[in-house]
DSSP file (Angstrom, degrees, kcal/mol; ACC not computed):
  #  RESIDUE AA STRUCTURE BP1 BP2  ACC     N-H-->O    O-->H-N    N-H-->O    O-->H-N    TCO  KAPPA ALPHA  PHI   PSI    X-CA   Y-CA   Z-CA
    1    1 A M     >        0   0    0      0, 0.0     4,-2.0     0, 0.0     3,-0.2   0.000 360.0 360.0 360.0 -34.9  131.4  113.0   86.2
    2    2 A Q  H  >  +     0   0    0      1,-0.2     4,-2.3     2,-0.2     5,-0.2   0.906 360.0  53.9 -61.0 -40.6  128.2  114.9   87.3
    3    3 A D  H  > S+     0   0    0      1,-0.2     4,-2.2     2,-0.2    -1,-0.2   0.888 106.8  51.3 -57.6 -41.3  126.6  114.1   84.0
    4    4 A H  H  > S+     0   0    0      2,-0.2     4,-2.0     1,-0.2    -1,-0.2   0.829 107.7  52.2 -58.5 -37.8  127.3  110.4   84.5
    5    5 A V  H  X S+     0   0    0     -4,-2.0     4,-1.9     2,-0.2    -2,-0.2   0.898 110.6  48.3 -68.8 -39.2  125.7  110.6   88.0
    6    6 A K  H  X S+     0   0    0     -4,-2.3     4,-2.4     2,-0.2     5,-0.2   0.914 111.9  49.8 -63.1 -44.0  122.6  112.2   86.5
    7    7 A I  H  X S+     0   0    0     -4,-2.2     4,-2.5     1,-0.2    -2,-0.2   0.902 110.6  47.8 -56.2 -45.8  122.4  109.6   83.8
    8    8 A I  H  X S+     0   0    0     -4,-2.0     4,-2.0     2,-0.2    -1,-0.2   0.852 112.5  52.0 -69.4 -35.9  122.8  106.8   86.3
    9    9 A G  H  X S+     0   0    0     -4,-1.9     4,-2.0     2,-0.2    -2,-0.2   0.926 111.8  44.9 -55.9 -52.4  120.0  108.5   88.5
   10   10 A I  H  X S+     0   0    0     -4,-2.4     4,-2.6     1,-0.2    -2,-0.2   0.922 113.3  50.6 -67.0 -46.4  117.6  108.7   85.6
   11   11 A L  H  X S+     0   0    0     -4,-2.5     4,-2.5    -5,-0.2    -1,-0.2   0.881 110.3  49.6 -59.1 -41.4  118.4  105.1   84.5
   12   12 A W  H  X S+     0   0    0     -4,-2.0     4,-2.4     2,-0.2    -1,-0.2   0.872 109.7  50.5 -67.8 -41.4  117.7  103.7   87.9
   13   13 A I  H  X S+     0   0    0     -4,-2.0     4,-2.4     2,-0.2    -2,-0.2   0.959 114.6  45.6 -64.8 -48.1  114.4  105.6   88.2
   14   14 A V  H  X S+     0   0    0     -4,-2.6     4,-2.0     1,-0.2    -2,-0.2   0.922 112.4  49.8 -60.0 -44.5  113.3  104.2   84.8
   15   15 A F  H  X S+     0   0    0     -4,-2.5     4,-1.0     1,-0.2    -1,-0.2   0.814 111.8  49.1 -58.9 -39.5  114.5  100.7   85.7
   16   16 A G  H  X S+     0   0    0     -4,-2.4     4,-2.0     2,-0.2    -1,-0.2   0.810 107.5  53.6 -67.6 -36.7  112.6  100.9   89.0
   17   17 A C  H  X S+     0   0    0     -4,-2.4     4,-2.7     2,-0.2    -2,-0.2   0.862 106.9  53.0 -67.5 -35.6  109.4  102.1   87.2
   18   18 A F  H  X S+     0   0    0     -4,-2.0     4,-1.9     2,-0.2    -2,-0.2   0.842 106.5  53.0 -66.6 -31.8  109.7   99.0   84.9
   19   19 A S  H  X S+     0   0    0     -4,-1.0     4,-2.0     2,-0.2    -2,-0.2   0.921 111.6  45.6 -69.3 -42.6  109.9   96.9   88.0
   20   20 A L  H  X S+     0   0    0     -4,-2.0     4,-2.4     2,-0.2    -2,-0.2   0.927 113.8  48.5 -65.5 -42.4  106.6   98.5   89.3
   21   21 A I  H  X S+     0   0    0     -4,-2.7     4,-2.5     2,-0.2    -1,-0.2   0.867 111.6  48.4 -66.2 -33.1  104.9   98.2   86.0
   22   22 A G  H  X S+     0   0    0     -4,-1.9     4,-2.6     2,-0.2    -1,-0.2   0.857 111.5  51.9 -71.9 -34.0  105.9   94.5   85.7
   23   23 A A  H  X S+     0   0    0     -4,-2.0     4,-2.5    -5,-0.2    -2,-0.2   0.937 112.1  45.5 -61.5 -47.8  104.7   94.0   89.3
   24   24 A M  H  X S+     0   0    0     -4,-2.4     4,-2.7     2,-0.2     5,-0.2   0.930 113.9  48.0 -65.4 -46.9  101.3   95.6   88.3
   25   25 A V  H  X S+     0   0    0     -4,-2.5     4,-2.6     1,-0.2     5,-0.2   0.939 113.2  49.8 -62.7 -45.4  101.0   93.6   85.0
   26   26 A L  H  X S+     0   0    0     -4,-2.6     4,-2.3     1,-0.2     5,-0.3   0.892 111.1  48.3 -55.8 -45.7  101.9   90.4   86.9
   27   27 A F  H  X S+     0   0    0     -4,-2.5     4,-2.6    -5,-0.2     5,-0.3   0.900 111.8  48.7 -61.0 -46.3   99.4   91.1   89.6
   28   28 A L  H  X S+     0   0    0     -4,-2.7     4,-2.1     2,-0.2    -2,-0.2   0.861 113.2  47.0 -66.2 -37.7   96.6   91.8   87.1
   29   29 A I  H  X S+     0   0    0     -4,-2.6     4,-2.9    -5,-0.2     5,-0.2   0.978 118.1  39.7 -66.0 -55.3   97.2   88.7   85.0
   30   30 A L  H  X S+     0   0    0     -4,-2.3     4,-1.1     1,-0.2    -2,-0.2   0.905 120.2  43.7 -63.4 -42.9   97.4   86.3   87.8
   31   31 A F  H  < S+     0   0    0     -4,-2.6    -1,-0.2    -5,-0.3    -2,-0.2   0.908 114.8  52.3 -68.3 -36.2   94.6   87.9   89.8
   32   32 A G  H >< S+     0   0    0     -4,-2.1     3,-2.2    -5,-0.3    -2,-0.2   0.914 105.7  53.8 -58.6 -50.8   92.5   88.2   86.7
   33   33 A V  H >< S+     0   0    0     -4,-2.9     3,-1.7     1,-0.3    -1,-0.2   0.787  94.3  68.0 -51.7 -32.6   93.0   84.7   85.8
   34   34 A S  T 3< S+     0   0    0     -4,-1.1    -1,-0.3     1,-0.3    -2,-0.2   0.566  93.8  61.2 -68.2  -7.8   91.7   83.6   89.1
   35   35 A F  T <  S+     0   0    0     -3,-2.2    -1,-0.3    -4,-0.1    -2,-0.2   0.383  73.5 128.4-101.7   0.5   88.2   84.9   88.1
   36   36 A F    X   -     0   0    0     -3,-1.7     3,-0.8    -4,-0.2     2,-0.1  -0.230  66.9-108.1 -53.1 144.1   87.9   82.6   85.1
   37   37 A P  T 3  S+     0   0    0      0, 0.0    -1,-0.1     0, 0.0     3,-0.1  -0.433 100.2  25.5 -75.7 153.9   84.6   80.7   85.2
   38   38 A H  T 3  S+     0   0    0      1,-0.3     2,-0.5    -2,-0.1    -2,-0.1   0.696  87.3 140.6  69.0  18.5   84.7   77.0   86.0
   39   39 A M    <   -     0   0    0     -3,-0.8    -1,-0.3    -5,-0.1    -5,-0.0  -0.808  58.1-110.0 -93.1 135.8   87.9   77.4   88.0
   40   40 A E     >  -     0   0    0     -2,-0.5     4,-2.2     1,-0.1     5,-0.1  -0.154  22.5-122.2 -54.3 152.0   88.3   75.4   91.2
   41   41 A V  H  > S+     0   0    0      2,-0.2     4,-2.6     1,-0.2     5,-0.2   0.919 112.9  51.1 -70.8 -42.8   88.2   77.5   94.4
   42   42 A E  H  > S+     0   0    0      2,-0.2     4,-2.0     1,-0.2    -1,-0.2   0.875 109.4  48.6 -59.5 -40.6   91.6   76.2   95.5
   43   43 A A  H  > S+     0   0    0      2,-0.2     4,-2.3     1,-0.2     5,-0.2   0.957 112.6  49.3 -66.8 -52.9   93.2   77.0   92.1
   44   44 A A  H  X S+     0   0    0     -4,-2.2     4,-2.3     1,-0.2    -2,-0.2   0.897 111.7  49.2 -55.5 -44.4   91.7   80.6   92.2
   45   45 A T  H  X S+     0   0    0     -4,-2.6     4,-2.2     1,-0.2    -1,-0.2   0.907 110.9  49.0 -66.6 -41.3   93.0   81.0   95.9
   46   46 A V  H  X S+     0   0    0     -4,-2.0     4,-2.8     2,-0.2     5,-0.2   0.857 110.0  51.4 -64.6 -37.9   96.5   79.9   95.0
   47   47 A L  H  X S+     0   0    0     -4,-2.3     4,-2.7     2,-0.2     5,-0.2   0.928 110.3  50.2 -64.5 -44.2   96.6   82.2   91.9
   48   48 A R  H  X S+     0   0    0     -4,-2.3     4,-2.8    -5,-0.2     5,-0.2   0.917 113.3  43.9 -56.8 -48.0   95.6   85.1   94.0
   49   49 A I  H  X S+     0   0    0     -4,-2.2     4,-2.8     1,-0.2     5,-0.2   0.933 115.2  47.5 -68.9 -40.5   98.2   84.4   96.7
   50   50 A V  H  X S+     0   0    0     -4,-2.8     4,-2.9     1,-0.2     5,-0.4   0.913 112.1  52.7 -62.4 -41.0  100.9   83.8   94.2
   51   51 A G  H  X S+     0   0    0     -4,-2.7     4,-2.2    -5,-0.2     5,-0.3   0.951 112.9  42.6 -56.3 -54.9   99.9   87.1   92.3
   52   52 A I  H  X S+     0   0    0     -4,-2.8     4,-2.5    -5,-0.2     5,-0.2   0.946 115.2  49.3 -62.6 -43.0  100.0   89.2   95.4
   53   53 A A  H  X S+     0   0    0     -4,-2.8     4,-2.2    -5,-0.2    -2,-0.2   0.936 115.2  41.5 -67.2 -46.4  103.3   87.7   96.7
   54   54 A L  H  X S+     0   0    0     -4,-2.9     4,-2.9    -5,-0.2     5,-0.2   0.908 116.6  49.6 -61.9 -43.4  105.2   88.0   93.3
   55   55 A A  H  X S+     0   0    0     -4,-2.2     4,-2.2    -5,-0.4    -2,-0.2   0.897 112.3  48.0 -61.7 -39.5  103.8   91.5   92.7
   56   56 A S  H  X S+     0   0    0     -4,-2.5     4,-2.8    -5,-0.3    -1,-0.2   0.917 110.7  51.8 -68.4 -42.8  104.8   92.6   96.1
   57   57 A F  H  X S+     0   0    0     -4,-2.2     4,-1.6     1,-0.2    -2,-0.2   0.944 112.6  44.8 -57.5 -50.0  108.3   91.1   95.7
   58   58 A L  H  X S+     0   0    0     -4,-2.9     4,-1.5     1,-0.2    -1,-0.2   0.875 112.3  51.7 -66.1 -34.9  108.8   93.0   92.4
   59   59 A A  H  X S+     0   0    0     -4,-2.2     4,-1.8    -5,-0.2    -1,-0.2   0.883 107.4  53.7 -65.7 -37.9  107.5   96.2   93.9
   60   60 A L  H  < S+     0   0    0     -4,-2.8    -1,-0.2     1,-0.2    -2,-0.2   0.818 110.3  47.1 -68.7 -25.7  109.8   95.8   96.8
   61   61 A L  H  X S+     0   0    0     -4,-1.6     4,-0.6    -5,-0.2    -1,-0.2   0.819 113.3  49.4 -80.8 -25.3  112.8   95.5   94.4
   62   62 A G  H  X S+     0   0    0     -4,-1.5     4,-1.9     1,-0.2    -2,-0.2   0.836  98.2  64.4 -77.7 -33.1  111.6   98.5   92.4
   63   63 A V  H  X S+     0   0    0     -4,-1.8     4,-2.4     1,-0.2     5,-0.2   0.857 100.3  50.5 -65.3 -42.9  111.1  101.0   95.2
   64   64 A P  H  > S+     0   0    0      0, 0.0     4,-2.9     0, 0.0     5,-0.3   0.879 107.8  55.1 -66.3 -33.1  114.8  101.2   96.3
   65   65 A K  H  X S+     0   0    0     -4,-0.6     4,-2.1     2,-0.2    -2,-0.2   0.925 109.9  45.2 -63.4 -44.5  115.9  101.8   92.8
   66   66 A I  H  X S+     0   0    0     -4,-1.9     4,-1.8     2,-0.2    -1,-0.2   0.899 114.5  48.4 -66.8 -40.9  113.5  104.8   92.4
   67   67 A I  H  X S+     0   0    0     -4,-2.4     4,-2.1     2,-0.2    -2,-0.2   0.887 113.7  46.6 -64.4 -39.0  114.5  106.3   95.7
   68   68 A G  H  X S+     0   0    0     -4,-2.9     4,-2.1    -5,-0.2    -2,-0.2   0.900 110.2  52.7 -72.4 -33.8  118.2  105.9   95.0
   69   69 A G  H  X S+     0   0    0     -4,-2.1     4,-1.8    -5,-0.3    -1,-0.2   0.902 110.1  47.0 -64.3 -38.4  117.8  107.3   91.7
   70   70 A I  H  X S+     0   0    0     -4,-1.8     4,-1.2     1,-0.2    -1,-0.2   0.871 112.7  51.4 -69.9 -36.7  116.0  110.4   93.0
   71   71 A G  H  <>S+     0   0    0     -4,-2.1     5,-2.5     1,-0.2     4,-0.5   0.853 107.2  52.5 -68.4 -32.9  118.7  110.8   95.7
   72   72 A L  H ><5S+     0   0    0     -4,-2.1     3,-1.3     3,-0.2    -1,-0.2   0.920 107.3  52.4 -59.7 -49.2  121.4  110.6   93.2
   73   73 A L  H 3<5S+     0   0    0     -4,-1.8    -1,-0.2     1,-0.3    -2,-0.2   0.777 111.9  45.7 -62.2 -27.9  119.8  113.3   91.3
   74   74 A K  T 3<5S-     0   0    0     -4,-1.2    -1,-0.3    -5,-0.1    -2,-0.2   0.480 116.4-114.2 -91.5  -3.4  119.7  115.4   94.4
   75   75 A G  T < 5 +     0   0    0     -3,-1.3     2,-0.3    -4,-0.5    -3,-0.2   0.794  55.0 161.5  82.6  30.4  123.2  114.6   95.3
   76   76 A H     >< -     0   0    0     -5,-2.5     4,-0.7    -8,-0.1    -1,-0.2  -0.680  37.8-143.8 -90.9 139.0  122.8  112.7   98.6
   77   77 A E  H  > S+     0   0    0     -2,-0.3     4,-1.5    40,-0.2     3,-0.4   0.845 101.1  58.5 -64.1 -39.3  125.7  110.4   99.8
   78   78 A W  H  > S+     0   0    0      1,-0.2     4,-2.2     2,-0.2    -1,-0.2   0.814 102.0  53.9 -65.5 -32.1  123.3  107.8  101.1
   79   79 A A  H  > S+     0   0    0      2,-0.2     4,-2.4    -8,-0.2    -1,-0.2   0.815 104.2  56.4 -71.9 -26.9  121.8  107.4   97.5
   80   80 A R  H  X S+     0   0    0     -4,-0.7     4,-1.4    -3,-0.4    -2,-0.2   0.918 111.3  42.9 -66.9 -42.2  125.3  106.7   96.2
   81   81 A I  H  X S+     0   0    0     -4,-1.5     4,-2.1     2,-0.2    -2,-0.2   0.916 114.6  49.7 -69.3 -45.4  125.6  103.9   98.7
   82   82 A L  H  X S+     0   0    0     -4,-2.2     4,-2.8     1,-0.2     5,-0.2   0.933 110.0  49.5 -60.9 -47.3  122.1  102.5   98.1
   83   83 A I  H  X S+     0   0    0     -4,-2.4     4,-1.9     1,-0.2    -1,-0.2   0.793 109.2  54.0 -64.5 -28.6  122.6  102.5   94.3
   84   84 A L  H  X S+     0   0    0     -4,-1.4     4,-1.9     2,-0.2    -1,-0.2   0.885 111.1  47.0 -71.9 -37.5  126.0  100.6   94.8
   85   85 A V  H  X S+     0   0    0     -4,-2.1     4,-1.7     2,-0.2    -2,-0.2   0.928 115.3  42.7 -64.3 -49.0  124.1   98.1   96.8
   86   86 A V  H  X S+     0   0    0     -4,-2.8     4,-1.8     2,-0.2    -2,-0.2   0.805 111.1  57.6 -69.9 -27.4  121.3   97.7   94.3
   87   87 A S  H  < S+     0   0    0     -4,-1.9     4,-0.5    -5,-0.2    -2,-0.2   0.924 105.9  49.0 -66.9 -43.5  123.9   97.7   91.5
   88   88 A F  H >< S+     0   0    0     -4,-1.9     3,-0.8     1,-0.2    -2,-0.2   0.888 112.5  48.4 -65.7 -34.8  125.7   94.7   92.9
   89   89 A L  H >< S+     0   0    0     -4,-1.7     3,-1.0     1,-0.2    -1,-0.2   0.826 107.9  56.0 -72.0 -31.4  122.4   92.8   93.3
   90   90 A S  G >< S+     0   0    0     -4,-1.8     3,-1.8     1,-0.2    -1,-0.2   0.476  78.1  88.7 -84.9   1.1  121.3   93.7   89.8
   91   91 A L  G <  S+     0   0    0     -3,-0.8    -1,-0.2    -4,-0.5     7,-0.1   0.695  85.6  58.0 -69.7 -13.1  124.4   92.2   88.2
   92   92 A L  G <  S+     0   0    0     -3,-1.0     2,-1.3     1,-0.2    -1,-0.3   0.513  84.1  88.3 -88.5  -3.7  122.3   88.8   88.2
   93   93 A N  S <>>S-     0   0    0     -3,-1.8     4,-1.2     2,-0.1     5,-1.1  -0.596  86.5-134.6 -97.8  81.0  119.7   90.5   86.1
   94   94 A I  T  45 +     0   0    0     -2,-1.3     2,-0.2     3,-0.2    -2,-0.1  -0.446  63.2   0.3 -80.8 142.9  121.1   89.8   82.6
   95   95 A P  T  >5S+     0   0    0      0, 0.0     4,-2.3     0, 0.0     3,-0.2  -0.908 135.5  24.6 -94.5 -37.2  121.4   91.6   80.2
   96   96 A I  H  >5S+     0   0    0      1,-0.2     4,-2.9     2,-0.2     5,-0.3   0.923 123.8  49.6 -64.2 -49.2  120.1   95.1   81.1
   97   97 A G  H  X5S+     0   0    0     -4,-1.2     4,-2.0     1,-0.2    -1,-0.2   0.835 111.2  50.4 -52.8 -38.1  120.6   94.8   84.9
   98   98 A T  H  ><S+     0   0    0     -5,-1.1     4,-2.7    -3,-0.2     5,-0.2   0.944 111.7  47.5 -73.9 -44.6  124.1   93.6   84.4
   99   99 A A  H  X S+     0   0    0     -4,-2.3     4,-2.0     1,-0.2    -2,-0.2   0.914 114.6  45.5 -60.6 -46.6  125.0   96.6   82.1
  100  100 A L  H  X S+     0   0    0     -4,-2.9     4,-2.0    -5,-0.2    -1,-0.2   0.874 113.8  49.7 -65.3 -37.4  123.4   99.1   84.4
  101  101 A G  H  X S+     0   0    0     -4,-2.0     4,-2.6    -5,-0.3    -2,-0.2   0.880 110.6  47.9 -70.2 -41.3  125.1   97.7   87.4
  102  102 A V  H  X S+     0   0    0     -4,-2.7     4,-2.3     2,-0.2    -2,-0.2   0.905 114.0  47.6 -65.4 -40.8  128.5   97.6   85.9
  103  103 A Y  H  X S+     0   0    0     -4,-2.0     4,-1.9    -5,-0.2    -2,-0.2   0.886 113.8  47.8 -64.0 -38.8  128.1  101.1   84.7
  104  104 A S  H  X S+     0   0    0     -4,-2.0     4,-3.1     2,-0.2     5,-0.3   0.928 112.3  49.4 -66.9 -48.7  126.9  102.3   88.1
  105  105 A I  H  X S+     0   0    0     -4,-2.6     4,-2.3     1,-0.2     5,-0.2   0.953 111.2  48.1 -54.7 -56.9  129.6  100.5   89.9
  106  106 A V  H  < S+     0   0    0     -4,-2.3     4,-0.2     1,-0.2    -1,-0.2   0.908 119.2  38.8 -51.1 -48.8  132.4  101.9   87.7
  107  107 A I  H >< S+     0   0    0     -4,-1.9     3,-0.9    -5,-0.2     6,-0.3   0.914 115.4  50.0 -79.0 -43.6  131.2  105.5   87.9
  108  108 A L  H 3< S+     0   0    0     -4,-3.1    -1,-0.2     1,-0.2    -2,-0.2   0.741 109.7  50.8 -73.1 -20.8  130.1  105.6   91.5
  109  109 A L  T 3< S+     0   0    0     -4,-2.3    -1,-0.2    -5,-0.3     2,-0.2   0.473  83.8 113.0 -88.5   0.8  133.3  104.1   92.9
  110  110 A N  S X> S-     0   0    0     -3,-0.9     4,-2.4    -4,-0.2     3,-0.6  -0.524  73.6-129.2 -73.7 135.4  135.5  106.6   91.0
  111  111 A K  H 3> S+     0   0    0      1,-0.2     4,-2.0     2,-0.2     5,-0.1   0.849 108.4  54.0 -54.7 -36.1  137.3  109.1   93.3
  112  112 A E  H 3> S+     0   0    0      2,-0.2     4,-0.7     1,-0.2    -1,-0.2   0.900 109.9  47.0 -64.8 -38.1  136.0  112.1   91.3
  113  113 A T  H X> S+     0   0    0     -3,-0.6     3,-1.0    -6,-0.3     4,-0.8   0.922 108.7  55.6 -69.3 -45.7  132.4  110.9   91.7
  114  114 A A  H >< S+     0   0    0     -4,-2.4     3,-1.3     1,-0.3     4,-0.4   0.904 104.8  53.9 -54.3 -41.7  133.0  110.3   95.5
  115  115 A Q  H >< S+     0   0    0     -4,-2.0     3,-0.6     1,-0.3    -1,-0.3   0.704  96.3  65.0 -74.3 -18.3  134.1  113.8   95.9
  116  116 A L  H << S+     0   0    0     -3,-1.0    -1,-0.3    -4,-0.7    -2,-0.2   0.762 101.1  52.0 -68.7 -21.6  131.0  115.2   94.3
  117  117 A F  T << S+     0   0    0     -3,-1.3     2,-1.1    -4,-0.8   -40,-0.2   0.569  89.6  85.8 -95.0  -2.4  128.9  113.9   97.2
  118  118 A H    <   +     0   0    0     -3,-0.6    -1,-0.1    -4,-0.4   -42,-0.1  -0.717  61.2 179.2-102.3  95.8  131.0  115.4   99.9
  119  119 A F        -     0   0    0     -2,-1.1     2,-0.2     1,-0.1    -3,-0.0  -0.628  34.4-104.5 -89.2 148.1  129.8  118.9  100.5
  120  120 A P        -     0   0    0      0, 0.0    -1,-0.1     0, 0.0    -2,-0.0  -0.504  34.0-122.0 -66.4 136.3  131.1  121.3  103.0
  121  121 A V    >   -     0   0    0     -2,-0.2     3,-1.2     3,-0.1     2,-0.1  -0.687  31.2-118.0 -80.3 132.9  128.8  121.7  106.1
  122  122 A P  T 3  S+     0   0    0      0, 0.0    -1,-0.0     0, 0.0     0, 0.0  -0.484  96.0  25.1 -72.5 142.0  127.8  125.5  106.5
  123  123 A G  T 3         0   0    0     -2,-0.1    -2,-0.0     1,-0.0     0, 0.0   0.432 360.0 360.0  85.0   3.0  129.1  127.0  109.7
  124  124 A K    <         0   0    0     -3,-1.2    -3,-0.1     0, 0.0    -1,-0.0   0.305 360.0 360.0-119.1 360.0  132.0  124.7  110.3
């Protein structure tokens, strides 16, 4: 099960990086288009606002994936819970998000996997 947890952690880091790259590309396209010559001031302003808003939204979706993936690789219980939440939310992201979400949910809700995250506290 530990190998599955490592795979899930790596996949969520990669998936989160893709979200950040997508946010950056979307921002560069929309913000760059707003500088085309002969574009009205209002249209350029709207493109910049939409570019910033959508890129920020995609980045906000990508950051918990990366943080949760790193936490899973380090064996933190909070990361398991975070990835479970992100997995349920990503079920709507067809097809890759659904596949990764189902795989993560099945593995992380397994009793053997849950026992991996409960370490004895030293000195108690």
